[in-house]
N, C-alpha and C positions, 0 to 999 in steps of 0.2 A: 461339377454341374452347379450352376448358380440357381437355376429354376427349371422346372419341368421334369420329364421322365424320358429315359431312353431304354430301349430293349437291346440287350447284347445277345446275339444269336450266332449259331453256326449253321451253315447250309451245306448240302451235298450236291454233287453234279446233277442229280435228278430233280433238284429244286426243293427237296424236303428240308425243313428247318427245325431247330430246337432252340428254345430260349434257354440261355445259360443263367442269366440274371438280369435284373433291371437296375438302372442307376438313377438315383433321385437327387434332390437338392443337397448340397454338402458332401456328395460322394464323387468318386472318380472311377473311371473305367480302369480297373486294376490290371486286366490283361493287357491293355494298351500300355500302361506304365511298365509292366514287366517286359514287354517287347521293346520299349524305348531303352530300358536298362541293358538288354542283351543285344540290341541293335539288329533285331529280326523283324520282318513284317508281321503285322497282326493277322492271326488266323481266323478272326471273327469279324462279324459285321455289326453295325449299330443302326438302329432306326428310332426316330423320335416317336414317342407315344403321344406326347403333348407338345405344345410349343416349348422350346428349350432355349436357355441362355447358358453358355458355357465359357469358361476361361480356358483358352488354349495357350500352351507354352511350347516354344520350339524345343526339340529334344535336347539340344546342348544346354539350354537354360535349365531344363528339368534336372539334368545330370549335375549341373553346377550347384543347384539348390540342395540336392541330396548330399553332395560331398561337403558342402559348407555348413550345413545345419543339421545337427543331431536330431532335433525335434522333427524335422521333415523326414529323415530316414525312419525314425520310429513310427511316425504316422503312416508312411507309405508301406513299409514292410509289415506292419500290423494289419493294414487293410488288405494287402496281398494274402497274408495267412488266412484271414477271415473269409475272403472270397474263395480261396481254394478249398476251404472246408465246405462252403456252400456247393461248390461244383462237385466235390466228392460225394456229398449227400444226394445230389442229382443223379450221379452215376449209379449210386446204390439203389435209388428208386427205380431207375431204368432197368437195371439188371435183375433186381430182386422184387420190385413192387408189382402188384397186380394193377392193370390199367384201370379197371373200374374204381378201385380205391383211390388211385392217383387222380382220376377225373373228378370224383366226388369231392376230394380234398381241395382240388383246384377251384371248383365251383364255390365252395364255402369260403375259401380265402379271397377270391376275386369279387364276390358279390357284395353289394351294398344294400342293406335292408332286404336281403333275400332276392335281389334282382341283379342280373348280369346282362349287359348289352354287348354282345360280341357275335362272331361267326364261328361255325364249327371248324372252319379252316384255321382261324386264329388260335383256337384252343388246341387244335392238332399241332400247330407250329410251336406253341408254348410247351406242349407235353412231349414233342418229338415222336408223334405217331401220325397215322394217316387220317384224313378227314372222315373217311368211311367208318373207321373204328370209333371215332368220337360220335358220329351220327347214330351208329348202332347202339352204343352204350347209353346215349341220351334217350333214345327211344325206349330202351329197357328201363331206365330210371322213370320215364313217364308212365310206362305200364305199371311200375311198382308204386306209383303215387309219390315219388320223391321230388319230381319237377313238373312244371308246366312249360311246354315249348311253344314259342311263337316266333315269327320271322324276326331274326336279329336279337331275340330276347330269351332268357331262361329265368324262370321264377322257381326258387327253391321252396318246396313244401316242407321238407324235413331239414331243420337247421343243422 
């Protein structure tokens, strides 16, 4: 990725989504790279979060670069390892984490100066849950004085 941000996500037949990770400037979609190496179709989707500029390589050129340059192999396999750790942490959160804690951590991480401009559906997609769950928990947070909700915006009261 030369500039911008992409969201890498998995969706199910019912249309539910979960964000696996985001790719920013100087990064690559490592699942895509792994699929190129094993010659299998990618099981994930990508969506631009902002305007993006990317360098695209044909699969054969990518494989040739890896076999010809040790530095490229080290970079790609290191990035694959790091991204798989990230995905394993996500799986652990999904299986063992409480949704209210995950949601509040998400709000803190994604907010800028205590403000977050997004929809309940986008949060649900990022966290791999239903919009109704996010809406209910946000209302609970509002009653507890942790957030102020308005259309398309969430303001954190408790940092």
